[in-house]
C-alpha positions in Angstrom: 0.3 -33.2 20.5 2.2 -32.0 18.2 1.2 -34.5 15.5 -2.3 -33.7 16.4 -1.9 -29.9 15.2 0.0 -30.9 12.4 -2.9 -32.8 11.3 -5.4 -30.6 12.1 -3.3 -27.7 10.0 -3.2 -30.3 7.3 -6.8 -30.7 6.9 -7.5 -26.8 7.3 -5.0 -26.3 4.8 -6.6 -28.8 2.4 -9.9 -27.3 3.1 -8.7 -23.7 2.0 -7.7 -25.1 -1.2 -10.8 -26.0 -2.5 -12.8 -23.4 -1.7 -13.3 -20.7 -3.9 -11.9 -17.4 -3.2 -12.3 -13.8 -4.6 -8.9 -12.5 -4.7 -9.8 -8.7 -5.9 -13.3 -7.1 -5.8 -15.4 -6.4 -9.1 -15.6 -3.0 -11.2 -17.9 -1.3 -9.4 -21.2 -1.0 -11.3 -21.7 2.4 -12.8 -25.1 1.5 -14.8 -26.6 -1.3 -12.9 -30.3 -1.1 -15.0 -27.9 -1.9 -18.1 -25.8 -4.4 -17.0 -24.9 -7.5 -18.9 -24.9 -10.9 -16.6 -22.1 -12.9 -17.1 -21.7 -16.9 -16.2 -18.1 -18.7 -16.3 -18.3 -22.4 -16.9 -14.9 -24.4 -16.1 -14.8 -27.0 -18.2 -11.4 -28.7 -17.3 -11.4 -32.0 -17.2 -10.2 -34.6 -14.3 -9.8 -34.5 -11.0 -10.6 -31.5 -8.8 -6.8 -30.6 -8.2 -6.3 -29.8 -11.9 -9.3 -27.2 -11.5 -8.7 -25.9 -8.6 -5.7 -24.0 -10.2 -7.9 -21.9 -12.0 -8.0 -18.1 -11.6 -10.6 -15.9 -13.7 -8.8 -12.7 -14.8 -10.5 -9.5 -15.6 -8.4 -6.9 -17.3 -5.2 -7.7 -16.1 -6.5 -8.7 -12.5 -6.9 -11.6 -10.8 -10.7 -12.0 -9.3 -12.1 -15.4 -8.8 -10.2 -18.9 -7.8 -12.8 -21.4 -8.5 -11.5 -23.7 -6.1 -14.0 -26.8 -6.1 -16.9 -24.7 -8.0 -17.4 -25.2 -11.6 -18.9 -21.6 -12.3 -18.8 -18.1 -11.3 -21.3 -15.5 -12.1 -20.9 -11.6 -11.9 -22.7 -8.5 -13.6 -20.5 -5.8 -15.7 -21.3 -3.0 -17.4 -21.4 -2.3 -21.0 -18.0 -2.2 -22.7 -14.8 -3.6 -23.9 -13.4 -6.1 -21.4 -10.3 -8.8 -21.2 -11.2 -12.0 -20.1 -8.3 -14.4 -19.1 -7.7 -16.8 -16.9 -4.7 -18.6 -15.5 -4.0 -22.4 -14.8 -0.6 -23.5 -13.4 1.8 -22.0 -15.7 0.0 -21.4 -18.9 -2.1 -17.6 -18.7 -4.5 -16.8 -21.5 -6.9 -14.1 -22.4 -9.6 -12.5 -24.9 -10.9 -9.4 -25.8 -14.7 -9.4 -24.8 -17.8 -6.6 -25.7 -20.3 -6.8 -23.5 -23.4 -5.5 -24.4 -26.3 -3.5 -22.6 -28.8 -5.9 -20.8 -27.1 -8.6 -22.5 -26.9 -12.3 -21.0 -23.8 -14.0 -21.6 -22.2 -17.6 -21.1 -18.1 -18.4 -21.2 -16.5 -21.4 -20.9 -12.7 -21.6 -19.8 -11.0 -24.6 -20.7 -8.0 -26.2 -21.7 -5.6 -24.6 -24.6 -6.7 -21.7 -24.1 -10.3 -22.1 -24.3 -12.0 -19.0 -23.7 -15.3 -19.3 -25.8 -18.6 -17.6 -25.8 -21.5 -20.4 -25.5 -24.4 -18.2 -25.7 -25.6 -15.0 -25.7 
């Protein structure tokens, strides 16, 4: 019985690690009509366990843990933001300005790679 219980708990914990997770809510939109759309792409290479740790950070607040997903999208008001990520013990960030009705794609990758690849 104990072995079965431990097996079930182990399976649940492994499944939970691979599920994307919201850590904090995104800032509420003040101007939805002019909000910019942002798509983040996880471009970390390797096995799934190397990108489970990736967490997107917006203005110093952890927002989204990628889990086994490779993309995350959201809307944000026009303005300046600090985009960043944590991956293991590494923390990276860069300043970003989002224009009204902009449509942005950013890559998050190794060596503090936070790059806008299309606007």
